[in-house]
C-alpha positions in Angstrom: 123.3 120.9 130.6 126.1 123.0 129.0 124.7 125.4 126.4 126.5 126.8 123.4 128.4 129.5 125.3 129.3 127.1 128.0 130.6 124.6 125.5 132.6 127.3 123.7 134.3 128.3 126.9 135.1 124.8 127.8 136.7 124.2 124.4 138.7 127.4 124.7 140.0 126.3 128.1 141.0 122.9 126.7 142.7 124.5 123.8 144.6 127.0 126.0 145.8 124.1 128.2 147.0 122.2 125.2 148.7 125.2 123.7 150.4 125.9 127.0 151.8 122.4 127.1 152.9 122.8 123.5 154.8 126.0 124.2 156.4 124.4 127.3 157.6 121.5 125.1 159.1 124.0 122.6 160.7 126.0 125.4 162.4 122.9 126.8 163.4 121.8 123.3 161.4 118.6 123.6 159.3 119.2 120.5 160.8 117.9 117.2 159.6 118.2 113.7 160.7 115.5 111.2 160.8 116.5 107.5 162.7 114.6 104.7 164.5 112.4 107.2 165.8 115.5 109.1 164.9 116.7 112.6 164.1 120.3 113.3 163.6 122.0 116.7 161.5 125.1 116.7 163.1 128.3 117.9 162.0 129.0 121.5 159.6 131.9 121.9 158.8 131.9 118.2 155.2 130.7 118.4 152.9 133.8 118.7 149.2 133.3 118.4 147.6 135.4 115.7 144.8 137.6 117.1 143.7 138.7 113.6 142.1 135.5 112.6 139.0 136.0 110.5 135.8 134.7 111.9 134.5 131.5 110.2 130.8 131.3 109.7 129.0 128.0 109.7 127.7 126.6 106.3 124.7 128.6 105.2 126.0 131.9 106.5 128.3 134.5 105.0 130.5 137.0 106.9 129.3 140.6 106.4 130.6 143.5 108.5 132.0 141.1 111.2 128.7 139.4 111.6 127.5 136.0 110.2 124.4 136.5 108.1 122.3 133.7 106.8 121.8 133.4 103.0 118.5 135.1 102.2 115.5 133.8 100.3 116.1 132.9 96.7 119.8 132.1 97.4 121.9 129.1 98.6 125.3 128.8 100.2 128.1 127.7 97.8 130.6 125.7 99.8 133.3 126.2 97.2 133.2 130.0 97.0 131.9 130.3 100.7 129.4 132.9 99.4 125.6 133.1 98.9 124.5 132.6 95.3 121.2 133.1 93.5 119.2 130.0 92.9 119.4 129.0 89.2 116.3 129.0 87.0 114.1 125.9 87.6 114.8 126.0 91.3 113.6 128.2 94.3 114.4 128.7 98.0 111.8 129.9 100.5 114.0 129.5 103.5 117.1 131.3 104.9 120.6 129.8 105.4 120.2 126.8 103.0 122.9 124.8 101.3 120.8 123.9 98.2 117.9 125.2 96.3 114.6 123.2 95.9 113.8 121.8 92.5 110.6 123.2 90.8 107.9 120.5 90.2 107.8 119.4 86.6 111.0 121.2 86.1 111.5 122.4 82.5 114.9 123.5 81.1 115.1 127.3 81.1 111.8 127.8 83.0 111.3 129.8 86.1 113.2 132.8 87.4 116.7 133.1 88.7 116.7 133.8 92.4 113.1 132.5 92.8 111.9 132.9 96.4 108.6 130.9 96.3 107.0 128.0 94.5 104.8 130.2 92.4 108.0 131.6 90.7 108.5 128.1 89.2 105.6 128.8 86.8 106.6 130.0 83.4 106.5 133.7 84.1 106.9 136.2 81.4 110.5 137.0 80.7 112.1 140.4 81.0 111.1 142.6 78.1 107.7 140.8 77.8 104.2 140.9 79.5 100.8 139.3 79.6 97.4 139.9 81.2 98.3 137.4 83.9 102.1 137.7 84.0 102.4 134.1 82.9 103.2 132.7 79.4 102.3 133.0 76.6 103.6 136.6 76.6 103.9 139.5 74.2 107.1 141.6 73.7 107.1 145.1 74.9 106.3 147.5 72.1 108.8 150.1 70.8 109.1 152.9 73.3 108.5 150.7 76.3 110.6 148.3 78.4 110.2 145.8 81.3 113.2 144.9 83.5 111.3 142.4 85.7 109.8 138.9 85.4 106.0 138.1 85.4 104.7 141.6 84.7 101.3 142.6 83.3 102.4 145.7 81.5 105.5 147.5 80.2 107.0 150.8 81.3 107.1 153.8 79.0 110.4 155.5 78.0 108.6 158.9 78.3 108.8 162.1 76.3 108.1 160.3 73.1 111.5 158.5 73.3 111.8 155.3 71.3 113.6 152.0 71.7 115.6 150.5 68.9 113.4 147.3 68.9 110.6 145.5 70.7 111.3 143.5 73.8 113.5 146.0 75.6 114.5 145.1 79.1 115.6 148.4 80.6 115.6 152.2 80.2 119.1 151.9 78.8 117.5 150.7 75.6 115.6 153.9 75.3 117.2 156.2 72.7 118.0 159.4 74.7 119.9 162.4 73.8 122.6 161.6 76.4 124.0 158.5 78.0 124.2 159.3 81.7 127.2 158.1 83.7 127.0 156.2 87.0 126.0 158.5 89.8 123.6 160.3 87.4 120.1 159.6 86.1 118.4 160.8 82.9 115.8 163.5 83.6 113.0 162.8 81.1 111.4 166.3 81.4 114.6 168.2 80.6 116.4 165.5 78.6 119.6 166.1 80.6 121.6 164.0 83.0 121.2 165.0 86.7 123.3 163.9 89.6 121.8 161.6 92.2 120.9 163.7 95.3 122.2 163.1 98.8 120.9 159.9 100.1 120.8 158.3 96.7 123.2 156.4 94.4 123.4 154.8 91.0 126.1 152.3 90.1 125.1 151.8 86.4 125.1 153.9 83.3 122.1 154.9 81.2 119.4 154.8 84.0 116.5 157.1 84.7 116.5 156.7 88.5 118.7 156.5 91.5 118.5 154.0 94.4 117.7 155.4 97.9 120.2 154.6 100.7 118.8 152.0 103.1 117.5 152.7 106.6 118.7 155.9 108.2 121.9 156.2 106.1 122.8 159.0 103.7 125.7 159.9 101.4 128.3 162.6 101.9 127.9 164.1 98.4 125.6 164.1 95.4 126.5 161.8 92.5 127.3 158.7 94.6 127.9 155.5 92.6 127.9 152.8 95.3 125.8 151.7 98.3 129.1 151.8 100.2 128.8 155.6 100.0 125.7 155.4 102.3 126.7 156.1 105.9 125.0 156.1 109.2 125.2 159.5 110.7 124.1 158.5 114.2 126.7 158.8 117.0 127.4 155.3 118.5 127.0 154.7 122.3 126.6 151.3 124.0 126.2 151.4 127.8 126.3 148.8 130.5 126.0 149.3 134.3 129.6 150.5 134.8 131.2 150.4 131.4 130.4 151.2 127.8 131.7 152.0 124.3 131.7 155.3 122.3 131.8 154.9 118.5 132.2 157.3 115.6 129.2 157.3 113.3 129.0 154.4 110.8 131.8 152.5 112.6 133.5 150.3 111.5 133.0 152.0 108.1 134.3 155.5 107.4 132.5 158.2 109.3 130.5 160.9 107.4 131.9 164.4 106.7 130.6 167.5 108.5 129.5 165.5 111.6 129.5 166.4 115.3 129.0 164.0 118.2 128.8 164.9 121.9 128.8 162.4 124.7 128.6 162.9 128.4 129.8 160.5 131.0 128.5 161.1 134.5 129.5 158.2 136.9 127.8 157.5 140.2 129.1 159.0 143.4 132.6 157.8 144.5 133.4 156.4 141.1 136.0 157.7 138.6 136.4 157.2 134.8 139.0 155.2 132.9 139.3 155.6 129.2 140.9 153.1 126.8 141.7 154.0 123.2 142.8 150.9 121.2 143.2 152.9 118.0 142.0 156.1 116.3 141.9 156.7 112.5 141.2 160.3 111.5 141.3 162.1 108.2 144.5 163.7 109.1 145.0 167.2 107.7 147.0 170.4 108.4 143.9 172.3 109.5 143.1 169.7 112.2 139.5 169.6 111.0 138.7 166.1 112.4 139.4 165.8 116.1 138.4 164.2 119.4 138.3 166.3 122.6 137.7 165.1 126.2 137.3 167.6 129.0 135.3 168.4 132.1 132.6 170.4 130.4 131.6 172.1 127.2 133.5 175.2 128.1 136.9 175.4 126.3 138.4 176.7 129.6 137.4 173.6 131.6 140.0 171.0 132.7 141.2 168.9 129.7 141.8 165.2 129.7 142.7 164.3 126.1 142.7 165.9 122.7 143.9 164.8 119.3 143.4 165.4 115.6 145.8 162.7 114.4 145.5 159.0 113.9 146.9 156.8 116.7 147.9 153.2 116.0 149.3 152.5 119.4 146.7 152.0 122.3 146.6 154.2 125.3 144.7 154.1 128.6 144.2 157.1 131.0 142.0 158.2 133.8 139.8 161.3 133.5 141.2 164.4 135.2 137.7 165.3 136.3 134.8 163.3 137.9 132.6 163.8 134.9 133.6 163.9 131.2 132.3 165.8 128.1 133.5 164.2 124.9 133.2 165.8 121.4 134.0 164.4 117.9 133.9 166.7 114.9 134.8 166.1 111.2 135.0 168.7 108.5 134.3 168.4 104.8 137.7 167.4 103.6 138.7 163.8 104.4 137.1 160.8 106.1 138.5 157.7 107.9 137.4 154.7 109.9 137.2 156.6 113.2 137.2 154.9 116.5 135.5 152.6 119.1 136.5 153.8 122.5 135.7 151.7 125.6 135.4 153.3 129.0 134.7 152.1 132.6 133.9 153.6 135.9 135.7 152.3 139.0 135.6 152.7 142.7 137.7 155.8 143.6 139.4 153.9 146.4 141.4 152.1 143.7 142.4 155.4 142.0 146.0 155.3 143.0 146.4 151.7 141.8 144.7 152.4 138.4 146.9 155.5 138.0 150.0 153.5 138.8 149.1 150.9 136.1 148.0 153.1 133.2 151.0 155.5 133.6 153.5 152.6 133.5 155.1 152.6 130.0 155.6 148.9 130.1 151.8 148.5 129.8 152.1 149.4 126.1 155.7 148.4 125.4 155.1 144.9 123.9 152.9 143.8 121.0 151.3 141.2 123.4 150.2 144.0 125.8 149.0 146.2 123.0 146.9 143.3 121.6 145.0 143.1 124.9 143.5 146.5 124.2 142.6 145.6 120.6 141.0 142.2 121.4 137.4 142.9 122.4 137.0 139.7 124.4 140.1 140.4 126.5 139.3 144.0 126.9 135.7 143.3 128.0 137.1 140.9 130.7 139.6 143.5 131.9 136.9 146.3 132.0 134.6 144.0 133.9 137.2 143.3 136.6 138.1 147.0 136.9 134.4 148.0 137.3 133.6 145.3 139.8 136.7 143.6 141.2 134.7 140.7 142.7 134.1 139.4 139.1 137.8 138.4 139.1 136.7 135.1 140.5 134.8 134.5 137.3 138.1 134.5 135.4 140.4 133.2 138.1 140.8 129.8 136.5 141.4 131.0 132.9 143.0 134.4 133.3 146.5 133.0 133.0 145.7 131.4 129.7 143.8 134.5 128.4 146.6 137.1 129.2 150.3 136.9 128.6 152.6 136.1 131.7 154.3 139.5 131.3 151.0 141.2 131.9 150.7 139.6 135.3 154.4 140.2 136.0 153.6 143.9 135.6 150.4 144.0 137.6 151.2 141.6 140.5 153.7 143.8 142.4 151.5 146.9 141.9 148.5 145.2 143.3 150.4 143.7 146.3 152.0 147.0 147.1 148.6 148.8 147.0 146.9 146.3 149.4 149.9 146.2 151.8 150.0 149.9 152.3 
């Protein structure tokens, strides 16, 4: 009755036990590697697990923005390239996450449409640059002054303003003879016969086009004249909340945040609870004018008690308790530079543990080693740590696996502090 999550945890526990035995064998010099009739003993303490392992998606899914996304309709998963690829002509795919495309019935060489998403696309549709009354063959070529970039159409599009194409059968506006060839990030304005920049919220990666693509969803661009969909950014301030802990994220994280943005968050814990902030990493568009910055203080008033403030990137993690019972957090960016931003976890804890938490986070040894720093950058370990801080009883949930999840030096640091706290 063990589901997927349960099985994953069991496998992780087994792996950690095996890895622990392996490290013990290396430490006692009982592990030997034989190569070309020679014996080698690994150097003790030289085996460090790599936390930056890329996630591997199952076949039929492609990694995109740290998430596994199934190959969409009209595509199949190529095992060699490990990417989604358009179905070739003569095939189609009407399902997601598939490893092969379906053959069209009565398949004819060169028939059908590349990237076909349904069985009807297997018919001999009119090619690009052609049309018919039904959209199916036989078809006629688009006349001079018109074009058609899509398959299976019943008409052709006009170049406009009496512009002509060099020949019949044109497949795009780029074939229309215009006064100027517009660069990427621009479109040809038919009424004025000039090139205009794509407005904010639009982009155009190709040259010689008469339109711009709109940014998807609620995203927009920082500037006019964008040339890539990567310029489209989500301007919403990120906030994810649980009962006692949550995460604050800069807009568009993990992509670069937009320019000229302001975010304000307020943390108001329940009575008799205090706030602990953990900053794994901050990437800001550093500048002499300190235009991009993060401020944490008691209230909106600049004179209120301050907890943290920075306008510089920080690679090294840091944890600290709020100097006030509630917290006002502001992030602003100017119009000069942009960067990846931040994802800042926080947790509220029972104030009876305040002296213990303070003792831990102010100890420089907490951040001295790369193993300790990795705890704050590993979302799984950090979530477990925050959960225990928020509700100490949940430690029982991790009691059997905690010593395999965290390095021994971490417990060596915490154990005397915890004992001292509960003995006084």
